Structure formats: C-alpha cells, structure tokens
N, CA, C and O of each residue as an XYZ file, in Angstrom:
600
protein
N      27.185    -30.474      7.916
C      26.990    -28.579      7.556
C      28.690    -28.892      8.135
O      28.997    -29.068      9.314
N      29.325    -28.898      7.344
C      30.715    -28.382      7.354
C      31.056    -26.880      7.245
O      32.122    -26.507      7.734
N      30.489    -26.259      6.829
C      29.960    -24.481      6.747
C      30.859    -23.889      7.923
O      31.055    -24.382      9.034
N      31.206    -23.054      7.545
C      31.851    -21.876      8.584
C      30.444    -21.187      8.776
O      29.675    -20.732      7.929
N      30.301    -21.279     10.738
C      29.258    -20.755     11.204
C      27.726    -21.781     11.278
O      26.554    -21.467     11.484
N      28.450    -23.217     10.982
C      26.989    -24.093     11.486
C      26.466    -24.278     12.429
O      25.326    -24.733     12.533
N      27.388    -23.878     13.538
C      26.335    -23.325     14.839
C      25.705    -22.645     15.229
O      24.953    -22.930     16.161
N      25.757    -21.357     14.624
C      25.067    -20.155     14.321
C      23.591    -20.712     13.738
O      22.501    -20.586     14.296
N      23.873    -21.357     12.470
C      22.528    -22.005     11.628
C      22.001    -22.519     12.351
O      20.866    -22.108     12.591
N      22.521    -23.710     13.112
C      21.423    -24.512     14.012
C      20.701    -23.796     14.934
O      19.637    -24.292     15.306
N      21.083    -22.624     15.432
C      20.133    -21.856     15.991
C      18.958    -20.988     15.899
O      18.105    -20.554     16.672
N      19.350    -20.868     14.183
C      18.248    -19.815     13.929
C      16.652    -20.750     13.846
O      15.650    -20.227     14.336
N      16.580    -21.940     13.282
C      15.126    -22.639     13.555
C      14.875    -22.250     14.865
O      13.814    -21.632     14.953
N      15.434    -22.382     15.851
C      14.868    -22.095     17.689
C      14.351    -20.799     17.383
O      13.189    -20.490     17.121
N      15.283    -20.146     17.446
C      15.260    -18.587     17.852
C      13.939    -18.022     16.831
O      13.236    -17.053     17.119
N      13.794    -18.840     15.623
C      12.552    -17.894     14.701
C      11.329    -18.718     14.979
O      10.347    -18.396     14.311
N      11.135    -19.978     16.047
C      10.228    -20.319     16.620
C       9.900    -19.373     17.452
O       8.906    -18.662     17.303
N      10.983    -19.260     18.714
C      10.928    -18.412     19.580
C       9.927    -17.307     19.419
O       8.858    -17.048     19.972
N      10.684    -16.708     18.406
C      10.231    -14.813     18.144
C       8.608    -15.468     17.703
O       7.713    -15.254     18.521
N       8.421    -15.884     17.022
C       6.995    -16.079     16.769
C       6.208    -16.860     17.705
O       5.050    -16.904     17.290
N       6.368    -17.577     18.939
C       5.306    -17.544     19.480
C       5.338    -16.498     20.490
O       4.280    -16.093     20.971
N       6.554    -15.987     20.883
C       6.228    -14.847     21.669
C       5.844    -13.814     20.763
O       6.103    -12.818     21.440
N       5.418    -13.416     19.728
C       4.523    -12.878     18.809
C       3.018    -12.931     18.993
O       2.186    -12.023     18.997
N       2.910    -14.078     19.125
C       1.512    -14.970     19.104
C       1.016    -14.758     20.456
O      -0.101    -14.276     20.642
N       1.736    -15.071     21.345
C       1.508    -14.485     22.671
C       1.368    -13.508     23.454
O       1.058    -13.601     24.641
N       1.668    -12.108     22.613
C       1.579    -10.856     22.418
C       0.076    -10.435     21.785
O      -0.651     -9.627     22.362
N      -0.152    -10.844     20.999
C      -1.568    -10.916     20.578
C      -2.695    -10.868     21.520
O      -3.626    -10.127     21.834
N      -1.933    -12.543     21.967
C      -3.395    -13.798     22.886
C      -3.600    -12.519     23.738
O      -4.575    -11.774     23.641
N      -2.374    -12.334     24.733
C      -2.870    -11.173     25.845
C      -3.371    -10.312     25.488
O      -4.479    -10.099     25.980
N      -2.999     -9.624     24.748
C      -3.689     -8.528     24.221
C      -5.034     -8.056     24.167
O      -5.664     -7.054     24.507
N      -5.318     -9.580     23.394
C      -6.620     -9.728     23.056
C      -7.758    -10.161     24.379
O      -8.939     -9.873     24.574
N      -6.792    -10.954     25.111
C      -7.517    -11.487     26.594
C      -7.662     -9.757     27.541
O      -8.745     -9.487     28.060
N      -6.931     -9.136     27.606
C      -6.926     -8.054     27.769
C      -7.993     -7.357     27.389
O      -8.529     -6.982     28.431
N      -8.624     -6.959     26.430
C      -9.197     -6.562     25.619
C     -10.701     -7.212     26.247
O     -11.508     -6.584     26.932
N     -10.796     -8.410     25.874
C     -11.816     -9.211     26.405
C     -12.583     -9.260     27.845
O     -13.725     -9.582     28.171
N     -11.370     -8.767     28.604
C     -11.456     -8.193     30.197
C     -11.803     -6.866     30.717
O     -12.040     -6.579     31.890
N     -11.801     -5.790     29.291
C     -12.162     -4.612     29.481
C     -10.891     -3.866     30.119
O     -10.964     -2.801     30.732
N      -9.970     -4.435     29.930
C      -8.551     -3.584     30.899
C      -8.081     -2.839     29.325
O      -8.819     -3.075     28.369
N      -7.000     -2.064     29.140
C      -6.280     -1.638     28.035
C      -5.418     -2.572     27.514
O      -5.207     -3.481     28.316
N      -4.784     -2.696     26.358
C      -3.955     -4.067     25.957
C      -2.668     -3.895     26.743
O      -2.205     -4.853     27.362
N      -2.059     -2.685     26.743
C      -0.932     -2.419     27.197
C      -0.911     -2.361     28.890
O       0.013     -1.908     29.565
N      -2.054     -2.884     29.346
C      -1.965     -3.425     31.119
C      -1.412     -4.159     31.396
O      -1.665     -5.328     31.108
N       0.257     -3.526     32.541
C       0.798     -4.972     33.062
C       2.009     -5.139     31.974
O       2.796     -6.069     32.152
N       2.215     -4.116     30.659
C       3.356     -4.749     29.946
C       4.606     -4.067     30.161
O       5.559     -4.338     29.430
N       4.710     -3.231     31.061
C       6.245     -2.074     31.561
C       6.179     -3.650     32.479
O       6.747     -4.667     32.080
N       5.631     -3.594     33.340
C       6.356     -5.091     34.081
C       6.774     -5.811     33.335
O       7.963     -5.850     33.018
N       5.814     -6.600     32.851
C       6.717     -7.671     31.850
C       7.578     -7.444     31.049
O       8.122     -8.428     30.549
N       7.868     -6.561     30.774
C       9.146     -5.984     29.662
C      10.082     -5.654     30.559
O      11.166     -6.117     30.204
N      10.150     -5.027     31.622
C      11.064     -4.864     33.005
C      11.311     -6.408     33.643
O      12.485     -6.674     33.899
N      10.564     -7.177     33.848
C      10.814     -8.415     34.563
C      11.613     -9.375     33.653
O      12.573     -9.899     34.219
N      11.379     -9.783     32.100
C      11.926    -10.002     30.900
C      13.379     -9.613     30.349
O      14.058    -10.314     29.599
N      13.747     -8.275     30.903
C      15.135     -7.771     30.759
C      16.064     -8.229     31.845
O      17.264     -8.500     31.799
N      15.080     -8.249     32.975
C      16.045     -8.950     34.406
C      16.640     -9.853     34.217
O      17.861    -10.003     34.180
N      15.171    -11.108     33.964
C      15.368    -12.401     33.875
C      16.556    -12.699     33.344
O      17.508    -13.359     33.759
N      16.238    -11.795     31.843
C      17.071    -12.379     30.313
C      18.432    -11.941     31.140
O      18.909    -12.855     31.812
N      19.079    -10.765     31.186
C      20.513    -10.414     31.554
C      20.685    -11.259     32.676
O      21.905    -11.412     32.736
N      20.128    -11.937     33.660
C      20.487    -12.720     34.764
C      20.834    -14.125     34.039
O      21.918    -14.665     34.257
N      19.941    -14.662     33.226
C      20.347    -15.771     32.759
C      21.687    -15.368     31.812
O      22.668    -15.931     32.297
N      22.046    -14.580     30.624
C      22.552    -14.475     30.129
C      24.136    -14.818     30.738
O      25.125    -15.525     30.547
N      23.488    -13.594     31.745
C      25.000    -13.477     32.836
C      25.258    -15.136     32.893
O      25.985    -15.674     32.058
N      24.753    -15.711     33.702
C      24.982    -17.033     34.352
C      25.259    -18.268     32.980
O      25.945    -19.282     33.105
N      24.754    -17.974     32.111
C      25.045    -19.045     31.059
C      26.558    -18.725     30.432
O      27.299    -19.537     29.876
N      26.769    -17.498     30.647
C      28.698    -16.823     30.419
C      29.339    -17.602     31.211
O      30.163    -18.470     30.922
N      28.950    -17.283     32.217
C      30.097    -17.411     33.466
C      30.004    -19.150     33.560
O      31.051    -19.734     33.839
N      28.888    -19.878     33.352
C      28.990    -21.541     33.449
C      29.407    -21.920     32.206
O      30.222    -22.841     32.265
N      29.113    -21.498     30.948
C      29.631    -21.867     29.747
C      30.913    -21.953     29.617
O      31.526    -22.958     29.257
N      31.551    -20.484     30.019
C      33.171    -20.250     30.229
C      33.609    -21.662     31.295
O      34.527    -22.462     31.121
N      32.784    -21.623     32.209
C      33.909    -22.937     33.165
C      33.617    -24.339     32.621
O      34.343    -25.179     33.152
N      32.789    -24.820     31.741
C      32.352    -26.105     31.137
C      33.343    -26.036     30.161
O      34.124    -26.970     30.346
N      33.640    -25.412     29.288
C      34.436    -25.110     28.099
C      35.868    -24.730     28.151
O      36.634    -24.936     27.209
N      36.228    -24.153     29.307
C      38.125    -24.296     29.882
C      37.844    -25.252     30.629
O      38.881    -25.910     30.545
N      37.218    -25.772     31.266
C      37.400    -27.492     31.934
C      37.501    -28.298     30.782
O      38.050    -29.341     31.135
N      37.231    -28.330     29.531
C      37.155    -29.153     28.399
C      36.078    -30.243     28.839
O      36.434    -31.403     28.630
N      34.936    -30.083     29.362
C      33.558    -30.983     29.732
C      32.943    -30.361     28.095
O      32.328    -31.156     27.383
N      33.110    -29.313     27.746
C      32.245    -29.224     26.399
C      33.600    -28.800     25.262
O      34.537    -28.221     25.810
N      33.723    -29.028     23.913
C      34.375    -28.422     23.603
C      33.674    -28.112     22.258
O      32.658    -28.745     21.973
N      34.326    -26.858     21.138
C      33.525    -26.419     20.230
C      34.742    -26.824     18.480
O      35.929    -26.656     18.204
N      33.802    -27.263     17.923
C      34.949    -27.371     16.999
C      35.001    -25.995     15.592
O      34.195    -25.596     14.751
N      36.675    -25.585     16.049
C      36.749    -24.163     15.673
C      36.113    -23.843     14.253
O      35.523    -22.800     13.973
N      36.368    -25.093     13.273
C      35.596    -24.684     11.719
C      34.156    -24.435     11.749
O      33.546    -23.912     10.816
N      33.525    -24.902     13.064
C      31.815    -24.695     12.665
C      31.283    -23.666     13.769
O      30.186    -23.835     14.301
N      32.018    -22.723     14.045
C      31.607    -21.685     15.067
C      32.369    -20.293     14.063
O      33.408    -20.361     13.407
N      31.326    -18.936     14.255
C      31.833    -18.050     13.772
C      32.734    -17.071     13.747
O      32.855    -16.141     12.950
N      33.551    -17.449     14.982
C      34.570    -16.829     15.433
C      34.490    -15.633     16.419
O      35.512    -15.149     16.907
N      33.165    -15.143     16.715
C      33.404    -14.437     17.951
C      33.121    -14.897     18.886
O      32.130    -15.618     19.003
N      33.791    -14.653     19.667
C      33.656    -15.502     21.214
C      33.592    -14.230     22.690
O      34.126    -13.122     22.757
N      32.813    -14.884     23.611
C      32.860    -14.386     24.819
C      33.644    -15.178     25.678
O      32.996    -16.101     26.171
N      34.756    -15.128     26.000
C      35.896    -15.749     26.714
C      36.083    -16.963     25.841
O      36.452    -16.766     24.683
N      35.882    -18.143     26.241
C      36.016    -19.183     25.717
C      34.578    -19.840     24.584
O      34.556    -20.548     23.576
N      33.668    -19.242     25.306
C      32.368    -19.742     24.088
C      32.300    -18.991     23.030
O      32.886    -17.912     22.935
N      31.563    -19.508     22.126
C      31.461    -18.571     20.879
C      29.853    -18.136     21.074
O      28.908    -18.844     21.421
N      29.882    -16.876     20.765
C      28.639    -15.800     20.566
C      27.248    -17.240     20.473
O      26.422    -17.567     21.326
N      27.408    -17.596     19.590
C      26.005    -18.656     19.401
C      25.546    -19.390     20.251
O      24.435    -19.893     20.081
N      26.289    -19.636     21.383
C      26.521    -20.461     22.331
C      24.729    -19.941     22.686
O      23.731    -20.648     22.831
N      24.877    -18.546     22.733
C      24.041    -17.745     24.053
C      22.490    -17.523     23.074
O      21.633    -16.693     23.375
N      22.432    -18.121     22.315
C      20.941    -17.894     21.446
C      19.816    -18.912     22.017
O      18.606    -18.695     21.943
N      20.517    -20.256     22.698
C      19.210    -20.917     23.309
C      19.022    -19.887     24.763
O      17.852    -19.658     25.070
N      19.611    -19.553     25.242
C      19.268    -19.152     26.570
C      18.491    -17.616     25.979
O      17.496    -17.288     26.626
N      18.841    -16.808     24.960
C      18.055    -15.992     24.388
C      16.323    -16.790     24.112
O      15.226    -16.553     24.618
N      16.688    -17.568     23.303
C      15.254    -18.446     22.721
C      14.559    -18.376     23.969
O      13.580    -17.629     23.938
N      14.881    -19.170     25.495
C      14.877    -19.555     26.316
C      14.292    -18.326     27.009
O      13.081    -18.547     27.030
N      14.520    -17.171     27.574
C      13.837    -15.817     27.530
C      12.626    -15.440     27.031
O      11.846    -14.858     27.785
N      12.289    -15.690     25.768
C      11.607    -15.759     24.903
C      10.179    -16.403     25.057
O       9.098    -16.002     25.488
N      10.601    -17.459     24.572
C       9.840    -18.743     24.607
C       8.960    -19.151     26.242
O       7.840    -19.660     26.231
N       9.692    -18.825     27.522
C       9.307    -19.355     28.304
C       8.123    -18.448     28.809
O       7.092    -19.028     29.152
N       8.173    -17.271     28.873
C       6.984    -16.553     29.603
C       5.885    -16.294     28.290
O       4.839    -15.683     28.507
N       6.159    -16.720     27.158
C       5.082    -16.833     26.122
C       4.239    -18.271     26.216
O       3.063    -18.329     25.858
N       4.706    -19.013     26.552
C       4.255    -20.056     26.696
C       3.361    -20.202     27.954
O       2.428    -20.959     28.223
N       3.988    -19.196     28.631
C       2.992    -19.377     29.845
C       1.925    -18.466     29.585
O       0.917    -18.568     30.285
N       1.967    -17.756     28.863
C       0.601    -17.038     28.451
C      -0.253    -17.601     27.631
O      -1.471    -17.432     27.678
N       0.488    -18.465     26.650
C      -0.330    -19.306     25.884
C      -1.123    -20.524     26.616
O      -2.122    -21.114     26.205
N      -0.465    -20.712     27.699
C      -0.824    -22.189     28.015
C      -1.988    -21.530     29.597
O      -2.833    -22.233     30.150
N      -1.716    -20.334     29.906
C      -2.582    -19.954     30.866
C      -4.203    -19.942     30.801
O      -4.780    -19.348     29.889
N      -4.841    -20.573     31.733
C      -6.289    -20.664     31.284
C      -6.987    -19.187     31.522
O      -7.655    -19.436     32.526
N      -7.180    -18.130     31.284
C      -7.985    -17.131     31.706
C      -9.234    -17.760     32.849
O      -9.987    -18.733     32.851
N      -8.953    -16.582     33.794
C      -9.539    -16.745     34.742
C     -11.049    -16.152     34.898
O     -11.046    -14.946     34.651
N     -12.163    -16.585     35.192
C     -13.317    -15.551     34.973
C     -13.683    -15.079     36.333
O     -13.465    -15.839     37.277
N     -14.296    -13.730     36.579
C     -14.389    -13.297     37.533
C     -15.679    -13.967     38.114
O     -16.220    -14.981     37.673
N     -15.990    -13.365     38.967
C     -17.200    -14.232     40.079
C     -18.613    -13.498     39.533
O     -18.929    -12.339     39.800
N     -19.226    -14.234     38.884
C     -20.789    -13.197     38.292
C     -21.577    -13.218     39.656
O     -21.316    -13.964     40.600
N     -22.571    -12.292     39.609
C     -23.382    -12.028     40.828
C     -24.331    -13.434     40.906
O     -24.675    -13.808     42.027
N     -24.751    -14.207     39.725
C     -25.651    -15.575     39.935
C     -24.284    -16.744     40.692
O     -24.754    -17.499     41.543
N     -23.309    -16.847     40.530
C     -21.969    -17.464     41.373
C     -21.703    -16.553     42.122
O     -21.052    -15.695     41.526
N     -21.944    -16.243     43.455
C     -20.759    -15.789     44.363
C     -19.920    -16.661     44.701
O     -19.927    -17.892     44.704
N     -18.668    -15.325     45.192
C     -18.072    -15.863     45.750
C     -17.832    -17.454     46.506
O     -18.918    -18.016     46.363
N     -17.071    -18.210     47.091
C     -17.388    -19.277     48.174
C     -15.767    -18.924     49.159
O     -15.175    -19.694     49.916
N     -15.485    -17.794     48.857
C     -14.441    -17.205     50.071
C     -15.221    -16.924     51.020
O     -15.056    -17.354     52.162
N     -16.228    -16.120     50.641
C     -16.924    -15.739     52.312
C     -17.878    -16.432     52.981
O     -19.005    -16.783     52.632
N     -17.078    -16.630     54.315
C     -17.479    -17.531     55.219
C     -18.620    -16.990     56.236
O     -18.484    -15.778     56.401
N     -19.670    -17.519     56.943
C     -20.717    -16.975     57.526
C     -19.541    -16.814     58.777
O     -18.427    -17.303     58.970
N     -20.513    -15.758     59.583
C     -20.051    -15.347     61.044
C     -19.698    -16.904     61.770
O     -18.624    -17.450     62.021
N     -20.840    -17.245     61.933
C     -21.129    -18.286     63.036
C     -21.519    -19.494     62.423
O     -22.642    -19.605     61.931
N     -20.646    -20.461     62.409
C     -21.335    -21.674     61.917
C     -22.687    -21.974     62.281
O     -23.389    -21.421     63.128
N     -23.020    -23.175     61.324
C     -24.819    -23.563     61.938
C     -24.359    -24.759     62.704
O     -23.341    -25.309     62.283
N     -24.953    -25.257     63.775
C     -24.880    -26.072     64.258
C     -25.381    -27.797     63.120
O     -25.747    -28.905     63.512
N     -25.270    -27.531     62.419
C     -25.477    -29.032     61.223
C     -24.341    -29.188     60.735
O     -24.042    -30.142     60.017
N     -23.397    -28.061     61.142
C     -21.973    -28.574     60.302
C     -20.766    -29.403     60.941
O     -20.792    -29.576     62.159
N     -19.778    -29.894     60.240
C     -19.699    -30.955     61.351
C     -18.460    -30.002     62.113
O     -17.742    -29.130     61.624
N     -18.536    -30.620     63.691
C     -17.570    -30.001     63.930
C     -17.874    -28.825     64.510
O     -16.982    -27.989     64.651
N     -19.090    -28.587     64.908
C     -19.478    -27.387     65.486
C     -20.156    -27.789     66.606
O     -21.110    -28.557     66.489
N     -19.702    -27.267     67.975
C     -19.924    -27.336     68.828
C     -20.304    -26.306     69.681
O     -19.448    -25.460     69.942
N     -22.134    -26.135     70.484
C     -22.369    -25.021     70.926
C     -21.323    -24.676     72.335
O     -20.579    -25.562     72.754
N     -21.361    -23.529     72.881
C     -20.667    -22.638     73.487
C     -21.485    -23.016     75.023
O     -22.348    -23.876     75.197
N     -21.080    -22.363     75.718
C     -21.545    -21.862     77.125
C     -22.996    -21.247     76.576
O     -24.110    -21.731     76.772
N     -22.658    -20.031     75.828
C     -24.081    -19.597     75.527
C     -24.851    -19.655     74.905
O     -25.767    -18.860     74.693
N     -24.526    -21.040     74.306
C     -25.444    -21.396     73.543
C     -25.435    -21.395     71.743
O     -26.121    -21.996     70.916
N     -24.426    -20.513     71.642
C     -23.552    -20.212     69.937
C     -22.701    -21.380     69.723
O     -21.972    -21.923     70.554
N     -22.918    -21.747     68.302
C     -21.982    -22.410     67.814
C     -20.496    -22.419     67.486
O     -20.487    -22.172     66.280
N     -19.539    -22.530     67.787
C     -18.538    -22.583     68.085
C     -17.371    -23.623     67.174
O     -17.599    -24.830     67.089
N     -16.536    -23.207     66.739
C     -15.525    -24.350     66.242
C     -14.373    -25.069     67.096
O     -13.670    -25.936     66.578
C-alpha cells in the first residue's frame, strides 16, 4: 500500500464491520424489547446519550494521548501514507479505531447478553426469605421464647 491515505484505507474495513455489528445489535435489541412487551425504542435515548458522552471522552483522550506519544516520537507516521489532515501531531485517520470501538463495544454487549427471563408464577423468585427460619435449617437456634433465630 504505497498510495496516498493508505492508513485511512486500512481503517475502512474495521469501521465497516463495526457499523454492521452496531446495526445488527440495534435490530436484536428492538426484537428483544418487542418480545418482552416493551416499545422498541424504550431506553434508546439513554443509550444514545451514554454512547455520545462515552465517545466524546474516548475521542478526547485519544487525541491527547496520541499527540503525546507522537510528539515524543514513540510512534511515527509515514507522511506519504496519511491523508494530510491532522489534529495536532496525529492524522485524523488515527481516530477511526476509537470511533469503531465506540460502536463495537456496546453492540457486542447487546449481542452477547443473554436476555433474562422474568420469574413466572410456576417458578417463584427465591429472593423472598421466610420471616423465621425453620429449626431444621443449619445454624438455626431456638431463642428464650422458643422461636428459632439465626
């Protein structure tokens, strides 16, 4: 790849996969919401705002720290392989991986999450504990009044 903007061309497949996975996650999330009886857009505003805030923070940190490592010459870019547009010392195509991560991580979270099933009447929740444990439970001791205590 000795063409102009080769670094940008390297980022295109990564971004394309991230966008496709994000779209697939949106479809899966809408289907799960519909199957659970919720409107398909429930929680969408919170997710979008959270994604924008996280993305802004990640891009800001990427810009700062990448500029530091490029300025200190820890990393160098071949000028003939970048697009020419820069933010400080870094080429803009360096941000493509942060943008891809902002899309890909929440999408994978949605896709790899196993939807929880609500407790059905046949299977009551085990979180409800009896007020008084039975005497047959391990660790139960009778009190002075004869009631079991823990």
